[in-house]
N, C-alpha and C positions, 0 to 999 in steps of 0.2 A: 341586256335590256332586264329591267326588274320586272317579275311577275306582281301582279296586283290581286288582292283579295279584296271582295265586298261582303259586307253582312248588312242586309237590309232588314229591318223589322217593319212588319205591317201588322197592323189592327184593322180589322174590319167591324163593321156594324153586326150585331148579332140577327140572325136568321140568313145572313148573306155567304155563308160557308161554301154551300155547294156552288153558287154561281161564281164565287171567287175561284175554287179549285177549277172548274171548266176551264175559265179564263187562264189560268196559271198554268194548267197542262199543256196549252196551245203555245204559250210563250216560252215555256221551258224546252219544248220541242223544236221551235225556230230557234232558239237561242243556242242550244247544243250544236247546231249545224254551222254556227260561226266559226270561222277558222281560229279566231283569236281565243274561243272558249276552251278552257281546261275543264272545268266542270261547272254546272249551274244546278244548283239542288234546292229544293223547298222543303221545308219542315213545318209541321203543324205542332202546336204546344199540346201536349198530353192532357195538361190540366185546364186549358182555355181555349175552346176550339176557334175562338176569333182570333188568335194570334198565331201568326207565321213568320218565318224566317227565310229568306233566301241567302245561300251560301255559295258565293261564286268565286272562281279562280281564272284569271285573264292571263296571257302570255305578256300583255304590256298594257300600260295605260292608254295608248293608242287604239289598242284594240277594244278596251272597254269605252273609249270615247266614241268609237264608230258603233258599238253595240248600243250605247244610250240613244244615239240619232236614227237608230234602224227603225223601220216602218213597223215592225212586229211590237217594239217597246212602245212607240208611240200609240199604237193602237190598244195595247194593254192597259196603258196608264188611263186612257179615255174610257176604256171599258169598266175599270173599276173605281174610277174616281167617286162615284156615288156611293160605293160600298164601304168605303174608308171610314174609320171611327175617328182618325187623326191623321195628320201627315206622316208619311212614310218616313222613318228614320235610316239614312245611308251612311254607313262607315266605311273608311277605304283602309285598307292595310298592306304592307309590304310583305310578300311572302319571302321569308328567310331561309325556308327548307325546300327540297325539291319536291313537287306534288307525289302521292302515293302512287305506284305503279309506274314511275318513272325509269 
Protein backbone atom coordinates (compact mmCIF):
# COMPACT_ATOMS: atom_id res chain seq x y z
CA UNK A 1 0.00 0.00 0.00
CA UNK A 2 1.46 3.37 -1.04
CA UNK A 3 1.69 6.15 1.51
CA UNK A 4 0.21 9.49 0.46
CA UNK A 5 1.35 13.03 1.19
CA UNK A 6 -0.91 16.07 1.02
CA UNK A 7 0.29 19.64 0.87
CA UNK A 8 -2.57 22.11 1.25
CA UNK A 9 -1.98 25.82 0.80
CA UNK A 10 -4.45 28.11 2.57
CA UNK A 11 -4.63 31.88 2.45
CA UNK A 12 -7.05 33.65 4.74
CA UNK A 13 -8.25 37.22 4.81
CA UNK A 14 -6.31 39.68 6.92
CA UNK A 15 -7.50 39.84 10.52
CA UNK A 16 -8.71 36.23 10.69
CA UNK A 17 -5.43 34.66 11.82
CA UNK A 18 -6.46 33.93 15.41
CA UNK A 19 -9.85 32.53 14.47
CA UNK A 20 -8.25 30.33 11.83
CA UNK A 21 -5.59 29.08 14.25
CA UNK A 22 -8.23 28.21 16.83
CA UNK A 23 -10.20 26.16 14.29
CA UNK A 24 -7.03 24.59 12.90
CA UNK A 25 -5.74 23.47 16.29
CA UNK A 26 -9.01 21.64 16.90
CA UNK A 27 -8.95 19.87 13.54
CA UNK A 28 -5.26 18.96 13.95
CA UNK A 29 -5.96 17.26 17.28
CA UNK A 30 -8.92 15.31 15.87
CA UNK A 31 -7.06 14.33 12.70
CA UNK A 32 -3.97 13.09 14.50
CA UNK A 33 -6.21 10.56 16.27
CA UNK A 34 -7.21 8.96 12.95
CA UNK A 35 -5.73 5.50 12.37
CA UNK A 36 -4.45 6.33 8.88
CA UNK A 37 -2.72 9.58 9.92
CA UNK A 38 1.07 9.42 10.02
CA UNK A 39 1.42 13.14 10.65
CA UNK A 40 -0.71 16.25 10.22
CA UNK A 41 1.18 19.49 10.68
CA UNK A 42 0.23 23.12 10.18
CA UNK A 43 2.75 25.82 9.28
CA UNK A 44 2.31 29.60 9.12
CA UNK A 45 4.40 31.80 6.84
CA UNK A 46 7.10 33.78 8.61
CA UNK A 47 6.64 36.70 6.22
CA UNK A 48 2.87 36.65 5.52
CA UNK A 49 0.76 35.83 8.56
CA UNK A 50 -2.30 35.02 6.42
CA UNK A 51 -0.62 32.13 4.59
CA UNK A 52 -0.68 28.58 5.96
CA UNK A 53 0.37 25.15 4.80
CA UNK A 54 -0.89 21.79 6.01
CA UNK A 55 1.69 19.03 5.55
CA UNK A 56 0.08 15.61 5.91
CA UNK A 57 1.16 12.01 5.50
CA UNK A 58 -1.29 9.12 5.30
CA UNK A 59 -0.89 5.35 5.33
CA UNK A 60 -3.04 5.04 2.20
CA UNK A 61 -5.28 6.84 -0.23
CA UNK A 62 -8.24 5.07 1.38
CA UNK A 63 -7.25 6.52 4.76
CA UNK A 64 -7.03 9.99 3.25
CA UNK A 65 -10.44 9.50 1.64
CA UNK A 66 -11.96 8.57 5.01
CA UNK A 67 -10.33 11.67 6.53
CA UNK A 68 -11.77 13.94 3.86
CA UNK A 69 -15.27 12.64 4.68
CA UNK A 70 -14.91 12.93 8.46
CA UNK A 71 -17.17 15.12 10.56
CA UNK A 72 -14.26 17.15 11.94
CA UNK A 73 -13.03 18.05 8.43
CA UNK A 74 -16.55 18.92 7.29
CA UNK A 75 -17.00 21.19 10.32
CA UNK A 76 -13.54 22.75 9.84
CA UNK A 77 -14.28 23.58 6.21
CA UNK A 78 -17.61 25.12 7.18
CA UNK A 79 -16.04 27.11 10.01
CA UNK A 80 -13.27 28.64 7.89
CA UNK A 81 -15.07 29.20 4.58
CA UNK A 82 -15.73 32.90 5.29
CA UNK A 83 -12.11 33.37 6.38
CA UNK A 84 -10.60 32.22 3.09
CA UNK A 85 -9.03 34.78 0.77
CA UNK A 86 -9.05 32.25 -2.08
CA UNK A 87 -9.82 28.57 -2.58
CA UNK A 88 -7.50 26.14 -0.84
CA UNK A 89 -4.90 24.58 -3.13
CA UNK A 90 -4.48 20.88 -2.37
CA UNK A 91 -1.75 18.79 -3.97
CA UNK A 92 -1.28 15.02 -3.64
CA UNK A 93 2.10 13.31 -3.59
CA UNK A 94 3.32 9.74 -3.32
CA UNK A 95 5.68 9.16 -0.41
CA UNK A 96 8.80 7.47 -1.79
CA UNK A 97 10.80 7.19 1.44
CA UNK A 98 9.76 5.97 4.85
CA UNK A 99 8.57 8.68 7.26
CA UNK A 100 11.03 9.94 9.88
CA UNK A 101 10.99 7.86 13.04
CA UNK A 102 9.85 4.67 11.27
